[in-house]
N, C-alpha and C positions, 0 to 999 in steps of 0.2 A: 636795525630792520630787516636786513635782509637775513641774519641768523634766526630771527623769529620766525620769518615766512617758512625757511627751511625746516624749523622743528615742527611747526604746525603742519606743513606738508607731510613730513616724515610720519608723524602720528596719524594723519588722515589716511597715508597710503599703508600704514601697519594695520589699521583697523579694516580697510577694505580688503587685504589680503587675508586678514582673520577671518572676516564674514564668508569670503570666498571659500576658505579652507574648511570651515564649519559648514556651509552649504554642500560643498563636495562630500564630507563625510556623512551627511544626512542622506544625500542621493545615494551614496555606497551601501548604506545599512539598510535602505528600503529597497534597494535591487534595482533601481531606474537605470536605464541605458540610454545613453545619448544617442547612439545608432540603433534604431528599432529592427534589428535583424534577426525578428522571432516571428513565429506564427502559432496560431491559436488552435487548439483542439477542444471540443466540447464532449465531457464525459457525462452518460447519463446514468444514475445510480438509483435504486430504489430507497436506500438508506445512505446517507453521507458518513455515518459511522465514525464521526468526530473529525472529519476534514475541516480544515479551516483557510480562511485567506491568508496566503504567504506560505502555505505549506508546500513541501518540496515534492516533484514529479522524478522518478527513477525509471531508467530504462536500462536493462541488462545489469542492474546494481549500481549505475552511475546517475548522479544528478543531472539532470538535462532540462529543467525546468521549474515553474512554480504554479501555484493557484493563484489566479489573479480574480476570481468571482465564484459565488456560490448563489445560485438561483432556485429556492425552493419552489416546488410546484404540487398541484394537486395529486399527481400520480407518480412524482419522484423527485429527485433533486438533480439539477443541471450545474455541473462542476466545469468552469471554464480555466483553462491551462494555458500556459506560455510556454512554448517548447523553443530551444534553440535553432535558429533559422538554418544553420549547418548540418542538421541532422535529418536523414531521411528514414522514416518508420515504416516499416512493412505494413501493408493494409490489413493483413490476418495478425492479430494481437490478442493477449489476453489481458485484461484490465482490472485490477483489483488494488484494495486497500492493504496497507501494512502498518503495523505499529512497532516503532523502535522501543524495544524494553517493555516492562510491565504496564507503566504509566506514562510513555512516551508519546512523542508527536505521531499522529496519524499521517501518513503520506500515501501517494499515488504509486502503484508500481505498474509498469507495463512491459509484458513479456512477449516478444515475438514468436510467432508459430512457423515462420517460414525466413528464408535467407534472402537477401535481394541481389539481384543480377546487377552486372556492371550498367548495363542500359537503364535499370532502375534508380541506380545511385546518381545519374545525371539530372534527374527530373528536380526540378525547384518546387518544394511545397508550397510557394506563395505565387507560382506562375497561374496565368489564365487557364491554360490547357491542363493544369494538374488534373482536375475532376474528369476529364475524359478517359484518363488511363484508371487501372485498377491494382497497381504495383504498391504506392505508397499512401500514407494518409496526407491530406492536403488540408490547407488554411480553412479553419471553420468547419470542419468536419465532425460529426458527432458520432461516437462510439459508445456501446453499452458496457458498462462495470459492473463488478460483481464485489459487493463489500465483504472484508473477511468477517468470521464470526467474531463477535465480541467477547472477550475473556470473561468479564464480569457475568455476562448473560449466560456463557456456557457454564461457569461454576454454579450459578445459582440454580440451572436445570439440573445439574449432577447433584445438588444437594437436596432439590425436591425428591428425586428419584431414590436417593439414599433413606429419605424420610418416609418412604412408602412402606406401610406394613407388609404389603403383600411380596415384596422383594426379601425381606427377611424370612417371612414363612415359605417362600421358594427355597431360599438358601438353607433353611432349617430341615426342610423336607428332604431336598439334595444330600445333606449331610446323615440323615438318618437312612437313607436308601444305600449310601455308600457303606455306612456300618453294617446293614442288615447283609449287604453283598460281602462284606468282608468274614462276617460270621459264617455264610454258606460256604464260601472259599475254605474257611479253616476246618468246617466240618467234612467238606469233601476230601481236603488233604488227610485228615484222620482216617476216614474210610479207606482211602488209597493205601496208607500206609498198613492198616489193619490188613487189607487184602494181600498185600506183598509179603506179609510176615506170614500169613497162612499158606501162600503158595510156597514159601521156603519151605 
């Protein structure tokens, strides 16, 4: 009787630990953190440009956060990002989208325009008095972003321009003008050569 209870208890504990490990893996893959030491920045774009929830946020080329929400509006798109709470970002930044590879994921790229002083590095983005200073970006602050040109759209525009008949006509006229100029240069060279021979 005691060995049966031991076996059933062992199986129960094994299943419990298995479920806990499975849940931990799911939390890890989804990017959840038990200690919420992050703050949110809201990015305003005219065009999301392929950004999706779960996409990465880069600062100086290093991944520092992820996209947790996308809210389309009548006049643009609001991208809500979650940034590592231990990072202070200067208030003067340039925000754009970047694509990894030809058909890769689209990410947010934050490039600072200034350096932080030692005093600014001590400010906590989550503190209540963060908004009273002008050195770093604070929790829930909104920044304007600029989407990068879409590669497919750029190639389509280039193709349309190359299919334009006026472009080929201009190129043809330019070649003809160069040919005429070459003939005149050759004629002038012959005249100079004749004049030189006569002078001798």
